C-alpha positions in Angstrom: -1.9 1.0 -13.9 0.8 -1.6 -14.8 3.2 1.2 -15.7 2.8 2.9 -12.3 3.3 -0.5 -10.6 6.4 -1.2 -12.7 7.7 2.3 -11.8 7.3 1.5 -8.1 9.1 -1.8 -8.5 11.9 0.0 -10.3 12.2 2.6 -7.6 12.4 -0.1 -4.9 14.9 -2.1 -6.9 17.1 1.0 -7.4 17.1 1.6 -3.6 18.1 -2.0 -3.1 20.9 -1.7 -5.6 22.2 1.5 -3.9 22.9 -0.5 -0.8 26.6 0.3 -0.9 26.3 3.0 1.7 25.5 1.5 5.2 24.7 4.8 6.8 21.4 5.5 8.6 20.3 8.6 6.8 20.4 7.3 3.2 18.4 4.2 4.3 15.8 6.4 6.1 15.6 8.7 3.1 15.1 5.7 0.7 12.3 4.3 2.9 10.6 7.7 3.0 10.8 8.0 -0.8 9.3 4.6 -1.2 6.5 5.4 1.2 5.9 8.7 -0.6 5.8 6.9 -4.0 3.3 4.3 -2.8 1.0 6.5 -0.7 -0.9 8.2 -3.7 -1.6 4.9 -5.4 -2.1 2.6 -2.3 -5.9 2.3 -2.6 -5.7 1.6 -6.4 -3.1 -1.0 -5.8 -5.2 -2.7 -3.1 -8.2 -2.7 -5.4 -6.8 -3.5 -8.8 -3.5 -5.4 -8.0 -3.9 -7.0 -4.6 -1.3 -9.7 -5.1 1.3 -7.2 -6.2 0.3 -4.8 -3.5 0.8 -7.6 -0.9 4.3 -8.3 -2.3 5.2 -4.6 -2.2 3.8 -4.3 1.3 5.9 -7.3 2.5 9.1 -5.7 1.0 8.3 -2.4 2.7 7.7 -4.2 6.0 11.1 -6.0 5.6 12.8 -2.7 4.9 11.1 -1.1 7.9 12.1 -4.0 10.1 15.8 -3.8 9.0 15.7 0.0 9.6 14.4 -0.6 13.2 17.1 -3.2 13.8 19.8 -0.8 12.5 20.7 -3.0 9.5 20.9 0.0 7.2 22.7 -1.7 4.4 20.2 -4.5 4.4 17.3 -2.0 4.3 18.7 -0.5 1.2 
């Protein structure tokens, strides 16, 4: 479980570090990949790691907010 959670954090961090490209499409693709990575383990995260899940959910909300405000580099 901790390995999967660590993998998700690494994935999110890699997208944040890739923030050099301020274009819309890479940011949207990155968000879609994060969503796809979290979806299969969402229920387990909520049940077994609620604090970490809340942090991840907050980061995803921030990313979504930046995408909606067209801050694509910030979203990455």
